[in-house]
C-alpha positions in Angstrom: 6.4 62.9 -31.1 7.6 59.3 -30.8 6.1 58.5 -27.4 5.5 55.0 -28.6 5.3 51.7 -26.7 9.1 51.4 -26.9 9.6 54.8 -25.3 7.0 54.0 -22.7 8.9 50.8 -21.9 12.0 52.9 -21.3 10.1 55.4 -19.0 8.4 52.6 -17.1 11.8 51.0 -16.4 13.1 54.4 -15.1 10.0 54.8 -12.9 10.2 51.3 -11.4 12.3 52.4 -8.3 9.4 54.6 -7.2 7.6 51.5 -5.9 7.1 51.9 -2.2 6.7 55.7 -2.3 3.6 57.3 -0.6 1.3 59.8 -2.3 1.7 63.0 -0.4 -0.5 65.2 -2.6 -2.5 65.0 -5.9 -2.5 68.1 -8.1 -4.1 69.0 -11.4 -2.5 72.1 -12.8 -4.7 72.1 -15.9 -7.3 70.0 -17.7 -4.9 67.3 -19.1 -2.2 67.1 -16.5 -2.2 65.1 -13.2 0.7 65.4 -10.8 1.3 63.0 -8.0 3.6 64.3 -5.3 5.4 61.2 -4.0 7.6 60.8 -0.9 10.0 57.9 -0.5 11.9 58.1 2.8 13.3 61.6 2.9 13.2 62.1 -0.9 10.4 63.8 -2.7 9.5 63.7 -6.4 6.7 64.7 -8.7 5.2 62.2 -11.1 3.5 63.9 -14.1 0.9 62.2 -16.2 -0.1 64.2 -19.2 -3.1 63.1 -21.3 -3.0 66.0 -23.8 -3.5 65.0 -27.4 -0.2 66.6 -28.5 2.0 65.9 -25.5 0.9 62.5 -23.9 3.6 61.3 -21.5 4.4 60.1 -18.0 7.6 61.2 -16.3 9.3 62.5 -13.2 9.4 66.2 -13.4 11.0 69.1 -11.6 8.6 71.7 -13.1 6.1 73.4 -10.8 3.1 74.8 -12.7 0.6 77.3 -11.3 -2.4 75.6 -9.8 -6.1 76.7 -10.3 -8.0 78.3 -7.5 -10.3 75.3 -7.1 -9.3 71.8 -8.0 -11.3 70.0 -10.8 -13.6 67.1 -9.8 -11.3 64.4 -11.0 -8.5 65.8 -8.9 -10.8 65.7 -5.9 -11.7 62.1 -6.7 -8.0 61.1 -6.9 -7.3 62.9 -3.6 -10.0 61.0 -1.9 -8.7 57.6 -3.0 -4.9 58.1 -3.4 -3.8 60.6 -0.8 -1.7 58.6 1.7 -1.7 55.5 -0.6 1.5 53.6 -1.2 2.6 53.0 -4.7 3.2 49.2 -5.1 4.2 48.9 -8.8 4.4 50.6 -12.1 4.1 48.3 -15.2 3.4 48.7 -18.9 0.3 47.0 -20.1 1.7 44.5 -22.6 3.5 46.4 -25.3 0.8 49.1 -25.5 1.0 52.8 -24.8 -0.6 52.3 -21.5 0.8 52.0 -18.0 -0.8 50.8 -14.8 0.1 52.2 -11.4 -1.0 50.0 -8.5 -1.6 51.5 -5.0 -2.3 50.1 -1.5 -5.0 52.4 -0.2 -6.9 52.9 3.1 -10.5 54.3 3.2 -12.1 56.7 5.8 -12.8 53.8 8.2 -9.2 52.5 8.0 -9.9 49.5 5.9 -7.1 48.6 3.4 -7.8 48.2 -0.3 -6.2 48.4 -3.7 -6.6 50.9 -6.5 -5.1 51.2 -10.0 -4.4 54.4 -11.9 -4.1 53.6 -15.6 -2.6 56.2 -18.0 -3.4 55.6 -21.6 -1.0 57.7 -23.7 -2.4 57.4 -27.2 -2.5 60.9 -28.8 -6.0 62.2 -29.0 -7.3 59.1 -27.2 -5.2 59.7 -24.1 -6.9 59.3 -20.8 -6.3 58.7 -17.1 -8.6 56.1 -15.4 -9.0 55.2 -11.7 -10.2 51.7 -11.0 -10.6 49.5 -7.9 -8.9 46.2 -7.2 -11.3 44.4 -9.6 -10.7 46.9 -12.5 -14.1 48.5 -12.0 -13.9 52.1 -13.1 -14.3 54.6 -10.3 -13.7 57.7 -12.4 -11.8 59.0 -15.5 -10.2 62.2 -16.7 -12.3 61.9 -19.9 -15.6 60.2 -19.7 -16.3 58.2 -23.0 -20.0 57.3 -23.3 -21.9 55.5 -26.1 -22.4 58.8 -28.0 -18.6 59.2 -28.2 -17.7 55.6 -29.1 -19.6 52.4 -29.9 -16.5 50.3 -29.5 -15.2 51.1 -26.0 -16.7 53.2 -23.2 -15.0 54.7 -20.2 -17.6 55.3 -17.5 -17.9 54.8 -13.7 -19.3 51.4 -12.9 -18.0 49.7 -16.1 -15.2 47.2 -16.0 -12.0 48.5 -17.5 -10.8 46.9 -20.7 -7.5 47.4 -22.4 -7.6 49.3 -25.7 -8.3 47.1 -28.8 -5.4 46.0 -30.9 -4.6 47.8 -34.1 -5.5 46.2 -37.4 -2.9 45.7 -40.1 -2.8 48.5 -42.6 -1.6 46.2 -45.4 -2.9 42.9 -46.8 -1.4 39.8 -45.1 -3.5 37.1 -46.8 -0.5 35.8 -48.8 1.2 34.9 -45.5 -1.7 34.0 -43.1 -4.3 33.0 -45.7 -7.6 34.8 -46.5 -9.9 35.6 -43.6 -13.1 37.6 -43.1 -11.8 38.6 -39.6 -9.6 41.6 -39.2 -5.9 40.9 -39.0 -4.3 42.5 -35.9 -0.8 43.9 -35.9 2.0 41.8 -34.3 4.0 42.5 -31.1 7.5 43.4 -32.2 9.0 42.0 -29.0 7.6 38.6 -30.0 8.4 38.8 -33.7 9.2 35.5 -35.4 11.9 35.5 -38.0 10.0 33.3 -40.6 6.9 35.5 -40.3 8.9 38.6 -40.6 10.6 37.4 -43.8 7.3 36.2 -45.3 5.6 39.5 -44.6 8.6 41.5 -46.0 8.6 39.4 -49.2 4.9 39.9 -49.9 4.4 43.5 -48.7 6.0 45.5 -51.5 6.3 48.4 -49.1 9.3 50.5 -48.1 11.1 49.2 -45.0 9.8 51.8 -42.6 6.2 51.5 -44.0 6.4 47.8 -43.8 7.3 47.9 -40.1 4.5 50.2 -39.1 2.0 48.3 -41.3 2.4 44.9 -39.6 3.8 45.7 -36.1 2.3 47.8 -33.4 4.0 50.0 -30.7 6.6 51.4 -33.1 6.4 55.0 -34.2 7.2 56.2 -37.7 10.4 57.9 -36.4 11.8 54.7 -34.9 10.7 52.7 -38.0 12.6 55.2 -40.2 15.7 54.8 -37.9 15.5 51.0 -38.3 15.2 51.4 -42.1 18.1 53.8 -42.1 20.4 51.5 -40.1 19.5 48.6 -42.5 20.5 50.9 -45.4 18.4 48.8 -47.9 20.8 45.8 -47.6 17.9 43.3 -47.8 15.5 41.5 -45.5 18.3 39.8 -43.5 19.9 43.2 -42.5 16.5 44.7 -41.8 15.7 41.8 -39.5 19.0 42.2 -37.6 18.4 45.8 -36.9 14.7 45.3 -36.1 15.3 42.3 -33.7 18.3 44.2 -32.2 16.2 47.2 -31.2 13.5 44.8 -29.8 16.2 43.1 -27.7 17.4 46.5 -26.4 13.8 47.2 -25.3 13.4 43.8 -23.6 16.8 44.1 -21.9 16.2 47.8 -20.9 19.1 49.3 -22.9 18.0 52.8 -23.6 19.6 56.2 -24.5 17.5 59.3 -23.8 18.3 61.9 -26.4 17.1 65.0 -28.1 17.7 65.8 -31.8 18.2 69.4 -32.8 18.3 71.0 -36.2 21.0 73.1 -37.9 19.9 76.2 -36.0 19.5 74.5 -32.7 15.7 74.1 -32.9 14.0 71.1 -31.4 13.3 68.3 -33.8 12.6 65.1 -31.9 13.3 63.0 -28.8 13.7 59.2 -28.5 14.8 56.3 -26.4 17.6 55.5 -28.9 20.0 57.6 -31.0 18.3 58.8 -34.1 21.0 58.9 -36.8 18.8 59.1 -39.9 18.5 62.9 -39.7 22.1 63.3 -41.0 25.3 65.0 -39.8 23.9 68.5 -39.9 21.6 67.6 -36.9 23.0 67.3 -33.4 22.1 64.7 -30.8 22.2 65.5 -27.1 22.1 62.6 -24.7 20.7 62.7 -21.1 21.1 60.8 -18.0 17.4 60.4 -17.4 14.1 60.5 -19.4 12.6 62.9 -16.9 15.3 65.5 -17.3 15.2 65.1 -21.1 11.4 65.5 -21.3 11.5 68.5 -18.9 14.1 70.2 -21.2 12.2 69.3 -24.4 8.7 70.3 -23.3 9.8 73.4 -21.3 11.5 74.8 -24.4 8.8 73.7 -26.8 6.0 75.0 -24.5 7.9 78.3 -24.2 8.2 78.6 -28.0 4.6 77.6 -28.5 3.4 80.1 -25.9 5.5 82.8 -27.6 4.0 81.9 -31.0 0.5 82.2 -29.6 1.1 85.5 -27.9 2.8 86.9 -31.1 0.1 85.5 -33.4 -1.9 88.7 -33.5 1.2 90.6 -34.4 2.1 88.2 -37.2 -1.5 88.4 -38.5 -1.5 92.3 -38.3 1.8 92.5 -40.2 0.8 89.9 -42.8 -2.6 91.6 -43.5 -0.9 95.0 -43.7 1.7 93.8 -46.1 -1.0 92.2 -48.3 -3.1 95.4 -48.2 -0.1 97.6 -49.1 1.0 95.3 -51.9 -2.5 95.3 -53.4 -2.7 99.1 -53.0 0.6 99.7 -54.7 -0.5 97.4 -57.6 -3.7 99.3 -58.1 -2.0 102.7 -57.9 0.6 101.6 -60.4 -2.1 100.6 -62.8 -3.8 104.0 -62.4 -0.4 105.7 -62.8 0.1 103.8 -66.1 -3.2 105.2 -67.3 -2.0 108.7 -66.7 0.6 108.2 -69.4 -2.0 109.4 -72.0 -2.2 112.9 -70.5 -0.1 114.5 -73.3 -2.5 112.9 -75.8 -5.4 114.7 -74.2 -3.6 118.0 -74.3 -2.8 117.5 -78.0 -6.4 116.8 -78.7 -7.5 120.0 -77.0 -4.9 122.0 -78.9 -6.1 120.5 -82.3 -9.7 121.3 -81.5 -8.8 124.9 -80.5 -6.7 125.5 -83.6 -9.4 124.2 -85.9 -12.5 125.7 -84.4 -13.5 127.2 -87.7 -13.7 123.7 -89.2 -16.0 122.3 -86.6 -19.7 122.6 -86.1 -22.1 121.5 -83.3 -23.3 117.9 -83.5 -20.0 116.5 -85.0 -19.1 113.1 -83.5 -15.8 112.5 -85.2 -13.5 114.8 -87.1 -10.2 114.3 -88.9 -7.7 117.2 -88.3 -4.1 117.8 -89.4 -1.5 117.9 -86.7 1.3 120.3 -88.0 3.3 119.8 -84.8 4.6 116.4 -86.1 7.2 116.0 -88.9 5.8 115.4 -91.4 2.3 116.6 -90.6 -0.2 113.8 -89.8 -3.9 113.3 -89.9 -5.5 112.7 -86.5 -9.0 111.4 -85.8 -10.6 113.2 -82.9 -13.7 112.0 -81.1 -16.2 114.7 -80.1 -19.3 114.8 -77.8 -22.1 115.9 -80.1 -24.0 117.4 -77.1 -21.1 119.9 -76.6 -19.9 122.8 -78.6 -16.4 122.7 -80.2 -15.1 125.0 -77.4 -16.6 122.8 -74.7 -15.1 119.6 -76.3 -11.7 121.3 -76.2 -12.2 122.2 -72.5 -13.2 118.6 -71.8 -9.9 117.3 -73.2 -7.9 120.0 -71.2 -9.7 118.9 -68.0 -8.7 115.3 -68.7 -5.1 116.5 -69.2 -5.1 118.5 -65.9 -6.8 115.7 -64.0 -4.3 113.1 -65.3 -1.4 115.4 -64.6 -2.5 116.0 -61.0 -3.3 112.3 -60.5 0.2 111.4 -61.7 1.8 113.6 -59.1 -0.5 112.4 -56.3 -0.2 108.7 -57.3 3.6 108.9 -57.4 3.6 110.3 -53.9 1.1 107.8 -52.6 3.2 104.9 -54.1 6.3 106.3 -52.5 4.6 106.5 -49.1 3.1 103.0 -49.5 6.5 101.6 -50.4 8.0 103.3 -47.4 5.4 101.8 -45.1 5.9 98.4 -46.7 9.7 98.7 -45.9 8.7 99.7 -42.3 6.4 96.6 -42.0 9.2 94.4 -43.4 11.5 95.8 -40.7 9.0 95.1 -37.9 8.5 91.6 -39.3 12.3 91.0 -39.2 12.4 92.3 -35.6 9.5 90.0 -34.6 11.2 87.0 -36.2 14.1 87.6 -33.8 12.1 88.5 -30.7 12.5 85.9 -27.9 10.9 87.4 -24.8 7.7 89.0 -23.5 9.5 92.3 -23.0 10.5 92.4 -26.7 7.0 91.6 -27.8 5.7 94.4 -25.6 8.1 96.8 -27.2 7.0 95.8 -30.7 3.3 96.2 -29.6 4.1 99.6 -28.2 5.9 100.6 -31.4 3.0 99.6 -33.6 0.6 101.3 -31.3 2.5 104.5 -31.5 2.9 104.1 -35.3 -0.9 104.3 -35.7 -1.9 100.6 -35.9 -3.8 100.6 -32.6 -7.2 100.3 -34.4 -6.1 96.9 -35.9 -4.7 95.6 -32.6 -7.5 93.9 -30.7 -7.7 94.7 -26.9 -4.4 96.5 -26.9 -3.9 98.7 -23.8 -1.0 101.1 -23.8 1.3 100.4 -20.9 4.0 102.5 -19.3 7.2 101.8 -21.3 10.2 100.1 -19.6 13.8 101.0 -20.5 14.8 99.0 -23.6 17.5 96.4 -23.2 19.4 96.1 -26.4 21.9 93.3 -27.1 25.4 94.1 -26.0 28.7 92.8 -27.4 32.4 93.4 -26.8 34.9 93.3 -29.7 38.3 91.8 -29.6 39.7 95.3 -29.1 37.5 95.9 -26.0 35.0 98.2 -27.6 31.3 97.8 -26.6 28.8 97.3 -29.3 25.0 97.9 -29.0 22.5 96.2 -31.2 18.8 97.0 -31.3 16.3 94.1 -31.4 13.4 96.3 -32.7 12.7 99.8 -33.9 12.1 101.1 -30.3 15.6 99.9 -29.3 17.1 101.0 -32.6 16.1 104.6 -32.0 17.1 104.3 -28.3 20.7 103.3 -28.9 21.2 105.6 -31.9 19.8 108.8 -30.4 19.9 108.2 -26.7 22.9 106.1 -25.8 25.3 106.8 -28.6 27.5 109.9 -28.8 28.1 111.8 -32.0 31.5 110.3 -32.6 30.5 106.7 -32.2 30.2 104.5 -35.3 26.7 103.6 -36.5 26.2 100.5 -38.7 23.3 99.1 -40.7 23.0 96.5 -43.4 22.5 98.1 -46.8 19.2 98.0 -48.6 17.3 95.5 -46.3 15.7 95.3 -42.9 18.0 94.9 -40.0 19.1 96.1 -36.6 20.8 99.4 -35.9 24.3 98.7 -34.4 26.5 101.3 -32.6 30.2 100.8 -32.0 30.9 102.8 -28.8 34.3 104.2 -29.5 33.9 107.7 -28.2 35.9 109.2 -31.1 38.8 106.7 -30.8 39.9 105.0 -33.9 38.8 101.3 -33.8 40.9 98.7 -35.5 39.9 97.0 -38.7 39.0 93.9 -36.7 36.8 95.8 -34.4 34.9 97.4 -37.3 34.7 94.0 -39.0 33.2 92.4 -35.9 30.7 95.3 -35.5 29.7 95.0 -39.2 29.3 91.2 -38.7 26.9 91.8 -35.9 24.9 94.2 -38.1 24.8 91.6 -40.9 23.9 88.7 -38.6 20.9 90.6 -37.0 19.3 91.4 -40.3 17.6 89.7 -43.3 21.0 89.1 -45.0 21.3 85.6 -46.3 23.6 83.3 -44.3 27.0 82.4 -45.9 26.8 85.3 -48.4 28.8 88.5 -48.1 26.4 91.4 -47.1 27.0 95.1 -47.6 27.0 97.0 -44.3 27.1 100.8 -44.3 28.9 102.6 -41.5 29.3 106.2 -40.5 29.6 108.4 -37.4 26.4 108.8 -35.4 26.4 112.6 -36.1 25.7 111.8 -39.8 22.5 109.9 -38.9 19.2 111.8 -38.9 15.6 111.0 -38.4 13.2 113.0 -40.7 10.3 114.5 -38.8 7.0 112.5 -39.0 8.6 109.3 -40.2 7.9 105.8 -38.9 9.9 104.5 -35.9 13.4 103.2 -36.9 13.5 105.2 -40.2 16.6 107.2 -40.5 18.8 108.9 -43.2 22.5 109.1 -43.2 25.4 110.5 -45.3 29.2 110.3 -45.8 29.1 106.6 -45.2 31.4 103.8 -46.2 30.5 100.2 -47.0 32.0 97.0 -45.7 31.2 93.5 -47.0 31.0 90.8 -44.3 29.5 87.3 -43.9 26.8 86.9 -41.2 28.3 84.7 -38.4 25.9 83.8 -35.5 28.6 81.7 -33.8 31.0 84.8 -33.6 28.2 87.0 -32.3 27.5 84.5 -29.5 31.2 84.6 -28.5 31.2 88.4 -28.5 27.9 88.7 -26.6 27.9 90.2 -23.1 25.6 87.9 -21.1 24.0 90.5 -18.9 22.9 93.6 -20.6 
């Protein structure tokens, strides 16, 4: 995420009005997050400092996370020094990804003092450090000793030093001359036109790589945006865009925004409009960075938490699919070997009809097969340890075994393919699950389907009533759509009447859909909308007409002993519709 120095400058500007607020409480919801509850007059706010490697940031937040039963040691240290303190200033340290919060404090005896809380927001090197007025370290969220780093230590008693500058990642000797000392990256807010042009001329790098190679504090996302706005029109145009964005940062002209993909998924956030993603991406602007980051990280954390809690299900389904695919391949190879069964029977018949020509001890014999036209000579291999009759019986046994195996293998392959279809259906339902309740239903379904032994630590719970998706067509008919096999069977065999219309995409995994018409004749538009819902909530490709079968519910049957969601149906018709998520959202009833 582009929480670079430019973004931190924007956030620091937004936080500046907090100066004068008092620290009411200090909280630490988890290992990487510090929350300062501030009070300014009659207004309260929460200042979040996150030092996580993936989500470093500082912001005003409205989120309220659950607190641990006992506060960590660093939280207790901050409470001792900062509770009741007055925030004097918030300032960015140079153009680094570090911010300094200065407090007027008062100790236990009532003597006034000063303390600094420094938030270094640098990815995996992020940290929160408490120092006194002379920048002597009192404590830190992450203690860095000599075993962790030989360059810079963060330990109580040491004097705080700002992080070292980044070295240039490309050669600059053509501009600055050769040097044995490392060349440090330049401050983009103090960039000089002549130096910029000289570096650009000798770098040989693409525009975005050139910026990140020689200037610090600019993320790759912002560098790509600068290069996109310059459109490859030469160094002069690149300098105009580069210096323009630097001027926006210095003059505090910022636009908090979030970029979303074609399907509404989170892509990026920034302090300026990111236009390089293209017209298929949408940009949502916000009035404040705190609100923007709350929305972004709440949604992202929810999605991440869902992925973590569904990880075992994905792993189970993936492993089962791989096992079944391998099993089917092996069984098909064995089935192909059974194709020689008639050859074994023919060998046995030849030996039986020519017993008078054979004698014990023969290894190979050539016999005439009069069943072919014209008759042909056939070479038959014999076991010299067996009599001619026993050799014939051996070939007949091979024939019988191959014939039985062919029947059994065909049935096993059919069952394995049926199970593979079921797993594909569950995977499709899991890809569309968006809540804990839906995950619980899928877990229960797999548990009841016999996969409990491969689900670690699963405990069967009392089922809750399923809540399928509900829609209303233009003609006023209600449509039910199952989000998994538990809900599919629930709406088909519990909620629907025999004269309602049942729909399902043909030949691929998808939701069961029921048009609740109660025997009334729905219009073509109502049927089309219901079929569109069935196509949308399936594996049908977007933008391509998909076949959807529909029939009355009375024609839908569930064979005994089959997996959840498996049904058969008859006397159906087929409609071809294009999946349309936008239409489904319009027809959806908000509260199920």
